SERO-4910 file (N, C-alpha, C, O; in steps of 0.05 Angstrom, whole numbers):
BEGIN
 pado doro    nc1    nc2    nc3   cac1   cac2   cac3    cc1    cc2    cc3    oc1    oc2    oc3
  Met    A     17    -27      1      2      3      2     13     25      3      3     45     -8
  Asn    A     43     26     21     57     50     21     72     64    -10     84     85    -12
  Thr    A     65     39    -35     78     48    -62     50     74    -79     52     89    -98
  His    A     26     68    -60      5     86    -85      9    105    -66     20    101    -44
  Ser    A     -6    135    -77     -2    163    -71    -20    165    -46    -41    153    -43
  Leu    A     -7    181    -29    -26    193      5    -59    192    -11    -77    181      2
  Gln    A    -65    204    -35    -95    199    -32   -108    182    -34   -131    184    -26
  Thr    A    -96    153    -49   -106    130    -49    -99    116    -14   -115    105      1
  Arg    A    -77    120    -10    -74    106     20    -92    121     41    -89    112     64
  Leu    A   -110    142     38   -127    152     56   -152    128     51   -167    127     70
  Leu    A   -159    111     29   -182    101     33   -169     70     29   -186     52     28
  His    A   -147     64     27   -136     31     15   -112     33     37    -91     41     27
  Asn    A   -110     28     60    -85     21     76    -96     -7     96   -116    -21     91
  Asp    A    -81    -10    116    -89    -34    136   -121    -32    145   -136    -51    147
  Gln    A   -125     -9    150   -158     -8    160   -178    -15    142   -201    -13    149
  Lys    A   -173    -23    118   -184    -21     90   -220    -37    101   -242    -26     99
  Phe    A   -214    -63    112   -228    -79    127   -231    -92    148   -211   -107    147
  Asp    A   -244    -97    169   -240   -106    186   -243   -151    176   -261   -164    165
  Pro    A   -209   -158    190   -200   -178    179   -221   -207    187   -222   -229    176
  Gln    A   -233   -195    209   -257   -217    219   -285   -223    205   -295   -245    203
  Thr    A   -300   -193    191   -321   -194    185   -323   -185    152   -342   -189    137
  Gly    A   -301   -174    148   -300   -161    120   -323   -131    127   -338   -125    109
  Ala    A   -323   -122    143   -334   -101    144   -318    -74    138   -296    -72    150
  Val    A   -327    -49    120   -309    -31    112   -304    -12    126   -291      6    116
  Ser    A   -313    -11    149   -315     12    166   -299     -4    199   -308    -24    209
  Val    A   -277     10    210   -270      0    223   -287    -11    251   -304      6    256
  Pro    A   -288    -28    265   -305    -34    285   -300    -11    308   -277     -3    308
  Ile    A   -319      2    329   -316     11    348   -316     -4    369   -337    -14    377
  Gln    A   -287     -8    384   -288    -23    407   -296     -5    431   -279     11    439
  Gln    A   -319     -7    442   -330      5    465   -318     -2    498   -315     12    519
  Ala    A   -312    -30    491   -300    -33    511   -282    -16    535   -273      5    526
  Ser    A   -277    -20    561   -263     -9    574   -242    -24    593   -226    -13    609
  Thr    A   -246    -57    587   -228    -67    599   -232    -96    583   -254   -106    581
  Phe    A   -211   -106    574   -214   -136    567   -201   -159    581   -181   -159    594
  His    A   -221   -187    573   -215   -215    582   -186   -226    583   -174   -218    563
  Gln    A   -173   -238    598   -144   -244    599   -153   -274    608   -169   -281    626
  Gln    A   -134   -293    582   -140   -313    587   -127   -324    621   -139   -334    640
  Asp    A    -99   -316    617    -89   -322    643    -67   -300    645    -60   -288    625
  Phe    A    -56   -295    670    -33   -279    670    -11   -296    667     -2   -302    689
  Asp    A     -2   -304    654     21   -312    641     22   -305    609     43   -301    596
  Thr    A     -4   -305    600     -6   -297    572    -18   -273    568    -39   -276    556
  Pro    A    -14   -248    572    -38   -233    577    -42   -226    542    -27   -238    526
  Gly    A    -62   -209    531    -64   -207    502    -57   -180    497    -41   -167    511
  Asp    A    -69   -173    478    -60   -148    465    -65   -124    482    -48   -110    492
  Tyr    A    -94   -120    485   -103   -100    501   -110   -114    528   -115   -138    528
  Asp    A   -112    -94    555   -119   -102    584   -139    -73    588   -161    -77    598
  Tyr    A   -132    -47    581   -145    -32    594   -146     -9    576   -125      1    569
  Ser    A   -167      1    568   -173     17    539   -156     44    541   -152     55    519
  Arg    A   -148     55    563   -131     75    577    -99     67    561    -90     85    547
  Ser    A    -86     48    562    -66     31    556    -70     25    524    -52     14    511
  Gly    A    -87     29    516    -93     12    478   -118      0    481   -124    -16    499
  Asn    A   -135      9    461   -159      0    448   -155     -4    416   -144     12    401
  Pro    A   -167    -31    406   -166    -39    377   -173     -8    363   -157      3    347
  Thr    A   -193      2    368   -199     27    350   -177     51    349   -173     62    328
  Arg    A   -162     59    374   -147     74    375   -127     62    363   -112     79    354
  Thr    A   -119     38    358   -101     23    347   -104     37    317    -88     54    308
  Ala    A   -119     29    308   -124     34    281   -121     64    270   -110     70    249
  Leu    A   -128     77    283   -130    109    275    -97    108    285    -81    108    267
  Glu    A    -91    108    305    -50    115    308    -39    100    285    -25    115    273
  Glu    A    -40     74    273    -29     63    252    -35     74    227    -17     74    210
  Thr    A    -59     85    222    -71    103    198    -59    126    190    -56    134    166
  Ile    A    -50    144    222    -38    168    221     -9    166    219      3    186    212
  Ala    A      7    139    226     30    137    224     39    132    200     61    141    193
  Gly    A     26    119    185     24    108    151     31    134    142     54    143    136
  Leu    A      8    147    140      9    179    129     28    196    129     37    205    108
  Glu    A     37    202    157     57    219    159     89    208    153    109    222    152
  Asn    A     87    182    148    108    169    140    126    161    158    149    155    151
  Gly    A    114    159    193    127    147    212    127    126    222    119    109    206
  Thr    A    135    115    250    129     89    254    116     92    282    118     74    299
  Lys    A    108    106    286     87    100    307     67    127    308     74    151    304
  Gly    A     46    117    313     20    143    320     12    145    347     18    126    362
  Phe    A     -2    166    355     -9    174    379    -38    183    380    -40    205    369
  Ala    A    -59    175    390    -77    193    397    -88    209    418    -90    198    440
  Phe    A    -95    231    417   -105    239    445   -125    248    451   -144    234    443
  Ala    A   -134    273    465   -172    283    477   -174    302    455   -193    306    440
  Ser    A   -145    314    456   -143    350    446   -120    352    431   -101    339    440
  Gly    A   -115    367    409    -90    377    396    -73    387    422    -49    385    419
  Met    A    -82    396    446    -71    411    469    -62    383    485    -41    382    498
  Ala    A    -79    360    482    -66    346    504    -49    328    482    -49    306    494
  Ala    A    -36    324    461    -20    324    439      3    334    450     22    320    458
  Ile    A      1    364    451     23    384    442     36    382    480     60    378    486
  Ser    A     17    385    497     26    385    531     35    360    533     58    361    542
  Thr    A     27    332    528     42    299    535     70    310    518     90    314    532
  Ala    A     72    315    496     98    316    481    115    334    498    134    324    508
  Phe    A    109    362    503    129    376    522    134    360    547    155    365    559
  Met    A    119    342    555    125    326    580    153    309    576    162    299    596
  Leu    A    167    306    550    187    295    541    206    308    553    227    295    551
  Leu    A    209    338    570    225    353    577    218    348    604    198    338    615
  Ser    A    249    365    614    252    360    643    266    380    659    285    392    650
  Lys    A    258    385    682    262    410    700    293    416    686    306    399    675
  Gly    A    299    439    689    326    452    673    329    457    645    343    476    637
  Asp    A    318    444    629    313    442    599    309    472    582    312    492    595
  His    A    303    473    561    303    497    550    287    489    520    290    468    507
  Ile    A    270    510    516    262    506    492    257    534    475    249    555    485
  Val    A    264    527    442    267    550    427    240    548    407    237    529    392
  Ile    A    224    567    410    187    559    398    191    593    383    203    614    387
  Thr    A    174    583    364    170    604    339    156    628    356    144    619    375
  Lys    A    155    646    355    141    670    362    109    667    364     95    668    385
  Asp    A    102    664    339     72    668    330     63    643    331     63    635    308
  Val    A     54    625    346     44    603    356     26    615    363     22    638    366
  Tyr    A      9    588    365    -20    580    367    -26    592    398     -6    597    412
  Gly    A    -51    597    407    -53    616    428    -55    594    460    -53    600    484
  Gly    A    -58    569    445    -54    543    471    -34    540    477    -30    539    502
  Thr    A    -12    537    462     19    528    457     25    555    475     32    550    498
  Phe    A     25    574    469     30    599    482     25    598    514     39    607    533
  Arg    A      1    584    514      1    589    541     10    573    564     15    579    587
  Met    A     14    541    546     22    521    556     53    529    561     63    530    584
  Ile    A     65    535    541     97    542    553     97    568    571    108    566    592
  Asn    A     85    589    565     85    611    588     77    608    613     92    615    631
  Asp    A     53    597    618     49    599    649     47    574    654     32    571    674
  Val    A     58    550    644     51    524    659     81    516    652     94    514    673
  Leu    A     92    512    634    121    491    641    143    508    651    166    500    657
  His    A    132    537    653    155    552    662    155    553    699    172    562    715
  Arg    A    129    541    703    127    530    727    141    503    738    139    498    762
  Phe    A    151    490    725    162    458    724    188    476    720    200    462    737
  Gly    A    199    486    716    230    498    712    239    494    682    263    490    678
  Ile    A    221    494    661    233    485    638    226    518    623    205    530    621
  Asp    A    245    523    617    247    553    602    240    557    574    236    536    562
  His    A    238    575    563    238    571    534    253    611    525    261    629    539
  Thr    A    250    608    498    260    637    483    243    633    460    242    612    448
  Phe    A    224    658    451    207    652    421    229    668    406    247    683    415
  Val    A    225    662    386    238    671    364    221    673    335    201    661    328
  Asp    A    236    689    324    237    690    288    238    668    283    262    664    282
  Met    A    223    640    275    236    623    257    241    617    235    251    596    226
  Thr    A    229    646    218    237    647    199    266    665    184    269    675    161
  Asp    A    283    664    210    309    680    215    325    654    226    320    645    248
  Leu    A    347    640    206    354    622    223    386    623    237    400    606    249
  His    A    391    654    228    405    661    252    398    668    282    414    663    301
  Glu    A    373    680    286    353    683    308    353    658    320    357    657    344
  Val    A    350    632    306    346    612    316    365    599    331    363    588    352
  Ala    A    397    604    309    421    590    318    428    608    342    443    596    358
  Thr    A    420    635    349    434    646    366    415    635    398    425    631    420
  Ala    A    389    633    392    380    629    419    381    599    425    368    590    444
  Ile    A    396    585    409    400    558    431    420    556    452    442    568    451
  Gln    A    414    545    466    435    548    491    439    522    497    427    504    485
  Pro    A    462    518    521    468    491    524    450    474    539    458    450    539
  Asn    A    426    477    552    409    467    559    379    463    539    357    454    546
  Thr    A    387    473    515    367    473    496    356    442    486    372    424    479
  Gln    A    332    439    487    332    405    486    306    401    459    298    381    447
  Leu    A    298    428    456    276    423    432    277    448    419    287    466    432
  Leu    A    266    453    391    261    469    371    239    471    364    238    462    341
  Tyr    A    213    478    371    180    471    363    181    498    336    190    521    335
  Ile    A    168    484    321    159    493    297    123    497    292    106    480    300
  Glu    A    120    512    284     86    515    274     89    531    246     93    555    247
  Thr    A     86    521    224     87    523    195     70    517    183     71    492    184
  Pro    A     50    525    167     45    562    166     39    569    198     23    556    212
  Ser    A     51    586    204     43    598    228     13    604    233     -2    610    214
  Asn    A      1    603    262    -31    611    269    -28    645    288    -18    651    310
  Pro    A    -42    661    269    -60    665    245    -41    681    221    -51    686    199
  Thr    A    -15    687    227     -2    704    207      8    690    193     19    704    176
  Leu    A     13    661    187     17    646    162     52    648    156     61    641    134
  Glu    A     67    656    175     93    652    164    101    624    159     87    604    162
  Ile    A    127    626    149    139    601    140    160    595    150    177    612    147
  Thr    A    169    572    163    189    559    170    202    536    160    192    514    161
  Asp    A    233    544    146    236    520    136    243    495    152    262    497    167
  Ile    A    231    474    150    229    449    167    249    444    169    259    444    191
  Arg    A    266    436    144    293    419    145    316    440    146    338    430    148
  Ala    A    315    462    147    341    472    160    341    479    178    362    487    188
  Val    A    309    480    198    315    478    233    315    449    239    320    444    263
  Ala    A    313    437    229    316    401    240    344    395    237    352    378    253
  Lys    A    368    407    212    390    407    210    406    420    235    426    411    245
  Leu    A    395    437    239    400    456    265    408    449    286    429    451    299
  Ala    A    376    435    292    376    425    314    382    393    319    387    387    342
  Lys    A    382    377    305    406    352    298    434    363    311    441    353    332
  Ala    A    453    386    296    475    394    302    477    403    328    500    407    334
  Asn    A    461    409    345    459    417    371    441    392    387    427    400    406
  Asn    A    439    368    382    426    340    397    407    362    411    409    371    434
  Cys    A    379    369    384    356    372    408    338    365    375    344    363    351
  Leu    A    313    363    394    293    353    378    275    371    364    273    394    372
  Thr    A    262    360    345    247    389    326    217    365    325    213    341    318
  Phe    A    202    388    336    173    383    332    163    405    317    170    428    320
  Val    A    148    396    302    130    413    279     94    403    285     84    381    283
  Asp    A     83    424    291     55    433    289     42    432    257     42    451    242
  Asn    A     33    409    251     23    410    226    -12    414    218    -26    410    199
  Thr    A    -14    421    236    -48    424    237    -53    431    207    -59    412    192
  Phe    A    -50    452    199    -53    473    177    -56    456    158    -78    446    154
  Met    A    -31    448    142    -20    425    128    -34    399    120    -44    395     98
  Thr    A    -33    378    146    -39    363    150    -22    340    126    -11    352    108
  Pro    A    -18    309    125      3    303    113     -5    310     81     12    319     65
  Ala    A    -33    304     72    -37    311     51    -25    324     38    -16    313     18
  Leu    A    -19    356     45      1    378     35     29    377     46     46    388     33
  Gln    A     36    364     69     66    369     86     65    339    106     49    327    120
  Arg    A     89    337    100    102    325    121    123    321    127    139    308    113
  Pro    A    126    330    148    148    343    161    175    319    175    197    328    183
  Leu    A    167    291    175    189    266    186    205    270    168    229    270    173
  Asp    A    191    274    132    205    262    110    232    296    104    251    299     89
  Leu    A    217    314    125    234    335    123    260    343    144    273    363    147
  Gly    A    261    312    160    284    319    185    270    317    216    281    308    237
  Ala    A    239    330    213    231    330    242    228    304    256    221    284    243
  Asp    A    233    304    282    227    281    297    201    273    316    198    253    330
  Leu    A    176    301    310    152    288    322    135    313    305    143    336    298
  Val    A    106    298    301     93    317    280     63    316    291     47    298    289
  Leu    A     60    338    303     26    338    315     12    356    304     16    375    290
  His    A    -16    342    316    -41    356    303    -62    360    320    -65    345    338
  Ser    A    -81    381    316   -112    382    327   -120    372    300   -117    380    277
  Ala    A   -130    349    312   -139    336    290   -174    340    284   -188    330    266
  Thr    A   -181    356    305   -204    368    312   -205    383    282   -226    380    270
  Lys    A   -184    399    270   -197    408    251   -193    389    218   -209    372    212
  Phe    A   -169    397    202   -171    388    170   -175    359    181   -197    351    174
  Ile    A   -165    344    192   -164    313    193   -195    305    200   -205    288    185
  Ala    A   -211    315    221   -230    304    218   -251    318    199   -265    310    180
  Gly    A   -248    336    211   -266    358    185   -292    374    183   -299    393    168
  His    A   -304    360    201   -331    360    206   -344    382    224   -366    393    222
  Ser    A   -327    385    240   -333    405    269   -351    380    295   -364    386    315
  Asp    A   -347    367    290   -362    343    313   -344    327    328   -355    312    344
  Val    A   -322    327    328   -302    317    346   -280    335    358   -273    356    348
  Val    A   -269    324    381   -246    346    393   -220    322    388   -226    298    389
  Ala    A   -199    327    384   -181    305    380   -152    319    373   -148    341    362
  Gly    A   -130    294    385   -107    305    378    -90    277    367    -96    254    374
  Leu    A    -68    285    348    -56    264    339    -26    267    344    -22    287    358
  Ala    A     -5    255    338     28    253    345     43    234    329     36    211    336
  Val    A     62    234    310     67    218    300    114    217    303    131    234    304
  Thr    A    115    198    302    143    204    306    152    171    290    141    149    288
  Asn    A    174    181    283    199    157    270    222    157    283    243    152    271
  Arg    A    222    164    313    242    149    329    229    135    346    207    140    357
  Ala    A    249    106    351    238     86    369    239    100    398    220     92    411
  Asp    A    259    123    414    267    130    432    234    147    445    222    144    467
  Val    A    229    165    424    208    185    423    185    170    431    172    173    452
  Ala    A    180    150    410    154    131    414    151    111    441    132    102    453
  Glu    A    180    109    446    176     90    475    169    113    500    154    108    518
  Ala    A    183    141    496    176    155    520    151    173    516    140    186    533
  Leu    A    146    170    493    117    180    489     94    169    501     79    177    519
  Ala    A     95    143    486     73    123    500     76    118    526     58    105    537
  Phe    A     89    124    536     98    118    569     73    141    579     52    135    591
  Leu    A     82    166    571     69    188    577     49    184    577     36    183    598
  Gln    A     35    180    546      2    173    546     -7    152    561    -32    152    559
  Asn    A     -1    138    572    -14    117    588    -18    133    617    -38    132    631
  Ser    A      7    146    624     16    160    652     -2    184    653     -8    189    676
  Phe    A    -15    202    635    -31    219    635    -55    210    631    -73    215    647
  Gly    A    -58    200    614    -91    181    606    -98    202    584   -114    194    567
  Ser    A    -90    222    581   -109    234    558   -113    226    537   -110    243    519
  Ile    A   -118    203    530   -125    180    506   -149    201    494   -157    222    504
  Leu    A   -159    188    467   -178    191    453   -200    172    451   -195    152    437
  Gly    A   -224    173    460   -247    154    467   -245    130    437   -232    138    417
  Ala    A   -257    107    436   -256     93    413   -281    105    390   -279    108    365
  His    A   -307    111    409   -318    130    387   -306    155    361   -307    158    336
  Asp    A   -296    168    386   -283    199    369   -259    186    355   -257    191    331
  Cys    A   -249    175    361   -220    153    340   -247    149    312   -246    164    292
  Trp    A   -262    133    314   -277    127    293   -293    152    276   -302    151    254
  Leu    A   -293    171    290   -293    195    278   -280    211    259   -288    222    239
  Val    A   -254    208    271   -227    219    262   -221    202    234   -212    214    214
  Leu    A   -227    176    233   -221    150    216   -235    166    201   -223    184    189
  Arg    A   -261    164    197   -280    175    184   -272    191    164   -269    187    140
  Gly    A   -269    220    183   -262    236    172   -236    238    144   -239    248    121
  Leu    A   -215    225    154   -193    223    139   -198    210    108   -182    213     89
  Lys    A   -222    197    108   -228    182     75   -230    205     63   -223    205     39
  Thr    A   -240    228     74   -247    253     52   -232    273     57   -241    295     54
  Leu    A   -210    269     65   -186    291     71   -183    302     48   -194    322     39
  His    A   -164    282     33   -155    299      6   -176    319     -8   -175    343     -9
  Cys    A   -198    301    -21   -215    322    -34   -228    345    -19   -241    364    -30
  Arg    A   -225    343      5   -234    361     32   -217    385     23   -228    405     13
  Ile    A   -189    382     29   -166    399     25   -159    410      0   -146    432     -1
  Thr    A   -165    398    -19   -154    398    -42   -175    434    -56   -167    457    -61
  Gln    A   -202    421    -58   -221    446    -58   -219    464    -42   -220    485    -54
  Ser    A   -217    471     -9   -219    487      0   -198    495     -2   -199    518      6
  Ser    A   -170    486    -10   -139    509    -20   -147    524    -39   -141    548    -40
  Gln    A   -168    509    -66   -162    514    -91   -180    545    -81   -171    567    -85
  Ser    A   -209    542    -65   -231    559    -61   -208    592    -42   -212    616    -45
  Ala    A   -185    579    -25   -179    595    -11   -161    616    -32   -157    641    -33
  Ala    A   -152    593    -47   -128    619    -68   -145    638    -79   -137    661    -79
  Thr    A   -173    630    -92   -184    654   -107   -198    666    -83   -207    687    -91
  Ile    A   -202    665    -65   -213    685    -42   -190    704    -25   -196    724    -11
  Ala    A   -163    693    -31   -144    712    -24   -143    727    -40   -145    750    -30
  Glu    A   -139    726    -72   -133    740    -90   -157    760    -86   -149    783    -87
  Ala    A   -182    758    -84   -201    777    -90   -203    801    -66   -209    824    -71
  Leu    A   -195    790    -36   -193    804    -14   -169    819    -15   -169    834      4
  Ser    A   -151    820    -28   -123    840    -29   -131    859    -51   -118    880    -52
  Arg    A   -153    854    -71   -153    878    -85   -176    896    -77   -184    913    -92
  His    A   -190    892    -47   -210    904    -38   -192    933    -20   -173    928     -5
  Pro    A   -200    957    -25   -190    976    -10   -185    974     20   -162    977     29
  Leu    A   -205    970     33   -208    958     61   -193    943     73   -186    941     96
  Val    A   -187    931     50   -168    902     68   -139    912     70   -127    908     49
  Glu    A   -123    925     89    -99    932     89    -80    910     88    -57    917     89
  His    A    -84    884     86    -63    866     87    -77    841     83    -99    838     95
  Val    A    -67    819     65    -75    787     64    -50    774     73    -28    777     63
  Tyr    A    -56    759     92    -32    734     96    -43    704     83    -61    689     89
  Tyr    A    -24    705     65    -35    684     46     -5    668     35      6    680     17
  Pro    A      8    643     44     36    636     33     32    631     -7     50    630    -25
  Gly    A      6    630     -9      4    620    -40     16    652    -54     24    652    -77
  Phe    A     15    671    -44     28    691    -65     45    693    -67     59    690    -47
  Arg    A     55    697    -86     88    702    -95    106    724    -82    130    722    -76
  Cys    A     93    742    -79    105    759    -52    108    759    -25    123    774    -12
  His    A     91    738    -16    101    728     12    129    715     15    141    700     -1
  Pro    A    135    724     35    167    720     37    170    695     46    194    691     47
  Gly    A    157    676     53    163    649     52    155    635     29    160    611     29
  Asn    A    140    646      5    131    626     -9    144    603    -21    137    580    -25
  Ser    A    171    617    -27    189    597    -38    200    576    -28    205    556    -41
  Thr    A    206    578      1    204    559     22    181    533     24    186    508     23
  His    A    150    549     27    135    530     29    136    515      8    137    491     11
  Thr    A    137    528    -17    137    514    -45    148    488    -49    137    469    -61
  Tyr    A    170    488    -37    190    469    -34    188    446    -13    199    424    -17
  Gln    A    174    451      7    172    432     24    140    425     37    134    415     59
  Ser    A    123    433     16     95    433     18     82    418    -20     95    412    -40
  Asp    A     54    416    -16     43    399    -32     23    419    -41     11    415    -62
  Gly    A     17    443    -23     -8    466    -35     -4    488     -3      7    481     18
  Tyr    A    -14    510     -9    -15    531      3    -33    529     27    -30    544     47
  Gly    A    -57    508     27    -70    508     49    -95    521     44   -100    530     21
  Ala    A   -110    524     62   -146    525     59   -144    547     82   -166    557     87
  Val    A   -126    557     95   -129    580    114   -112    606    105    -90    603     94
  Leu    A   -125    633    112   -116    662    106   -122    681    128   -138    675    146
  Ser    A   -108    702    128   -121    723    147   -114    747    131    -95    751    116
  Phe    A   -134    763    138   -131    781    125   -132    806    154   -133    800    178
  Arg    A   -130    843    139   -127    856    159   -141    878    157   -137    894    139
  Leu    A   -157    881    173   -178    909    171   -166    933    184   -144    936    193
  Arg    A   -186    948    183   -175    979    197   -168    977    230   -144    980    237
  Asp    A   -190    972    250   -189    968    274   -210    948    282   -226    934    269
  Glu    A   -207    951    305   -232    927    323   -264    936    313   -281    919    308
  Glu    A   -270    966    309   -294    976    303   -309    959    272   -332    952    267
  Ala    A   -276    958    252   -291    956    227   -289    923    229   -304    913    211
  Val    A   -276    902    245   -279    875    250   -312    875    255   -330    864    244
  Arg    A   -311    891    275   -342    890    291   -361    892    273   -380    877    272
  Gln    A   -357    919    249   -386    920    227   -377    891    207   -393    880    192
  Phe    A   -357    885    211   -354    866    178   -369    835    191   -387    822    182
  Thr    A   -354    831    213   -373    811    231   -399    803    239   -406    781    246
  Lys    A   -413    827    237   -443    831    241   -457    834    214   -482    832    213
  Ala    A   -443    838    191   -455    845    169   -446    817    148   -455    817    125
  Val    A   -431    798    156   -418    775    133   -440    752    146   -447    753    169
  Glu    A   -450    732    125   -476    719    127   -465    692    129   -472    676    147
  Ile    A   -447    688    109   -444    653    103   -426    641    132   -434    628    150
  Pro    A   -403    650    129   -380    633    152   -395    631    170   -416    643    174
  Val    A   -384    612    183   -391    602    219   -369    629    230   -348    635    220
  Tyr    A   -380    641    252   -363    661    267   -357    642    290   -374    639    308
  Ala    A   -337    631    289   -324    616    314   -302    615    322   -286    630    310
  Val    A   -291    600    342   -264    589    334   -261    566    326   -282    555    321
  Ser    A   -238    553    323   -234    522    304   -231    531    276   -240    551    266
  Leu    A   -218    512    265   -219    515    232   -223    489    215   -235    469    224
  Gly    A   -213    491    193   -204    467    180   -237    446    179   -239    422    184
  Ala    A   -253    461    173   -281    450    175   -293    444    143   -282    456    125
  Val    A   -312    428    137   -325    431    115   -343    458    111   -349    468     89
  Glu    A   -349    469    134   -355    494    135   -338    518    139   -317    517    152
  Ser    A   -348    542    124   -324    560    134   -329    575    152   -351    583    160
  Ile    A   -299    580    163   -296    590    196   -292    612    200   -268    610    195
  Leu    A   -295    638    207   -289    661    211   -280    663    245   -295    654    262
  Ser    A   -260    672    251   -247    677    276   -232    703    278   -221    713    258
  Tyr    A   -233    713    296   -223    740    310   -201    732    330   -206    730    354
  Pro    A   -180    728    321   -152    719    339   -151    731    369   -149    719    391
  Ala    A   -154    763    362   -156    777    386   -168    769    410   -157    772    432
  Arg    A   -193    760    407   -215    753    426   -213    725    424   -222    715    444
  Met    A   -204    708    407   -211    673    404   -191    654    411   -187    641    432
  Ser    A   -173    655    382   -144    629    391   -117    645    409    -97    639    423
  His    A   -129    666    400    -98    681    419   -103    709    438    -91    730    438
  Ala    A   -132    695    456   -142    713    475   -130    713    500   -133    731    516
  Ser    A   -112    685    506    -93    687    530    -67    696    532    -50    694    550
  Met    A    -66    713    498    -42    725    498    -43    751    499    -55    764    483
  Pro    A    -25    765    524    -26    798    527    -30    813    501    -26    806    477
  Lys    A    -37    832    511    -44    853    479     -8    861    465     -2    858    441
  Glu    A      6    869    481     30    864    476     51    848    461     71    852    448
  Glu    A     38    828    469     51    806    461     39    801    424     52    800    403
  Arg    A      7    799    429     -3    798    408     13    811    387     29    799    372
  Glu    A      7    846    385     14    860    376     45    860    366     52    871    345
  Lys    A     60    849    380     84    844    372     91    825    344    108    830    326
  Arg    A     69    801    347     71    786    329     48    789    301     42    772    285
  Gly    A     39    818    303     25    820    279     -1    818    287    -16    825    269
  Ile    A     -9    813    304    -37    801    312    -58    823    328    -66    825    351
  Thr    A    -62    841    299    -73    858    311   -102    865    319   -114    844    320
  Asp    A   -118    883    323   -140    877    334   -158    887    300   -181    895    301
  Gly    A   -151    887    289   -160    880    265   -157    862    246   -160    866    222
  Leu    A   -150    838    259   -139    817    246   -160    790    250   -169    784    272
  Leu    A   -164    776    225   -192    763    215   -173    736    205   -152    738    191
  Arg    A   -181    716    213   -167    694    208   -195    675    192   -214    668    205
  Leu    A   -192    669    165   -209    647    150   -201    622    144   -180    616    132
  Ser    A   -222    603    153   -211    573    142   -233    566    122   -256    559    129
  Val    A   -226    568    101   -239    564     82   -259    536     76   -247    514     73
  Gly    A   -285    536     75   -292    510     71   -299    496     49   -280    494     33
  Leu    A   -322    485     41   -329    471     14   -349    485     -7   -355    478    -30
  Glu    A   -360    514     11   -374    531     -6   -367    541    -37   -344    541    -45
  Lys    A   -380    546    -48   -377    567    -78   -361    584    -67   -370    596    -48
  Pro    A   -335    589    -74   -317    608    -66   -334    640    -83   -332    662    -73
  Glu    A   -343    635   -101   -361    666   -113   -378    671    -93   -378    695    -84
  Asp    A   -396    652    -80   -418    661    -60   -394    671    -37   -397    695    -36
  Leu    A   -379    665    -23   -361    676     -7   -351    694    -14   -345    708      5
  Ile    A   -343    706    -40   -331    733    -50   -346    752    -40   -341    770    -25
  Ala    A   -375    743    -55   -405    762    -56   -405    774    -29   -405    799    -25
  Asp    A   -406    750     -9   -410    762     19   -392    770     24   -400    793     27
  Phe    A   -371    771     28   -350    786     39   -350    815     35   -346    832     51
  Ser    A   -360    818     -3   -357    842    -11   -380    857      1   -376    881      2
  Gln    A   -400    851      9   -427    856     18   -421    875     45   -425    899     50
  Ala    A   -410    854     59   -397    865     89   -381    883     94   -382    899    113
  Leu    A   -359    884     70   -329    904     64   -345    931     62   -340    952     73
  Asn    A   -363    925     46   -385    949     33   -402    957     55   -412    980     52
  Gln    A   -408    945     74   -419    957     99   -402    972    116   -412    990    129
  Ile    A   -379    969    118   -361    985    136   -357   1010    125   -355   1030    138
  Glu    A   -355   1010     96   -344   1036     79   -366   1048     84   -361   1070     93
  Phe    A   -392   1042     82   -419   1057     85   -419   1069    116   -426   1092    122
  Asn    A   -415   1057    126   -410   1067    165   -389   1083    169   -390   1101    186
  Ala    A   -370   1079    154   -351   1098    149   -362   1131    141   -362   1151    155
  Glu    A   -370   1127    118   -385   1147    103   -400   1164    121   -399   1188    121
  Asp    A   -419   1145    142   -441   1163    157   -423   1173    176   -434   1192    189
  Arg    A   -402   1169    183   -393   1186    216   -380   1206    194   -391   1228    199
  Arg    A   -366   1210    176   -355   1230    165   -376   1257    163   -375   1280    171
  Leu    A   -399   1239    148   -427   1264    142   -434   1269    166   -445   1291    169
  Ser    A   -430   1257    184   -446   1266    213   -432   1286    228   -443   1302    243
  Ile    A   -397   1284    222   -379   1298    228   -388   1332    229   -371   1349    235
***
């Protein structure tokens, strides 16, 4: 099966059908415990925190798609990220991209710091800055590319080489791209992390996290932590993620094509100050992203004048869901300053370009022309209101 394309392997893999019944859907093993024949020969499963057949099916599937050797399914993306951070110890140091997801920022800044694990935020697009930040106790370089929400691009291969030269691990949050578009392990990363809630599951009906490695030592340590913390994904949720994976390629292909069309349209509107989209040739990370990925993804951000402009726009727009999260069949419009990055102090947000006028759009499966027309009428409403204020002065 590994000789086939990823598009085919999403459907035809080791979980293609149940070997006992021939069922073409993975069985949901809702059991919490498993009968043992005797204590000398325990079975593969004993308690579902430690392992469950449905979870194994998902973990093996994502490992294969990421070209890894071992996968892990967690109760959420942050459960996966937080458990991975527990590979570190007191006195260790992390070099992490400055424009990281707000939940990861909170974990790094407010939790790990209390356990004696230090960190340095850097511009990961600047290899000199990354190299300069590495200390004798640095154990991890943490990448998020494209970054959330400003879509900055990190050269995964270059950072991974730098990490190996300094005996550090490299973790990559691959949520925006998924293995359909980007496979960090092939570029030298040691661990790939996903919020599978997003594009992988893709239907806004499950919260899940995934991790994949190709290193036996990392796999052994992470398996121990997964069992110890117990933040595992339940059997039914594993099945929902497996079902979502089957349509991943067609969903992200369509959404990515629509995102390119919408990004171009937004960039031409006079009330849109800037569009953050790695598919633009003028994007500083375009060439790097092009060589390490198979597409530009379905997420973009755009900046309006200020918070008031955002308020007027979000009240006028009709089609997208205005909510946290991303990567669903429906388009989702988010306001990072009040949603994904609300836990980040205002001054820290502004340092990262997350202004009060920034909106993030995850493009779904709607007809792009319908979304463009909707955004146009909403943006024109801002313009109308602005004219009203001028006339009233």
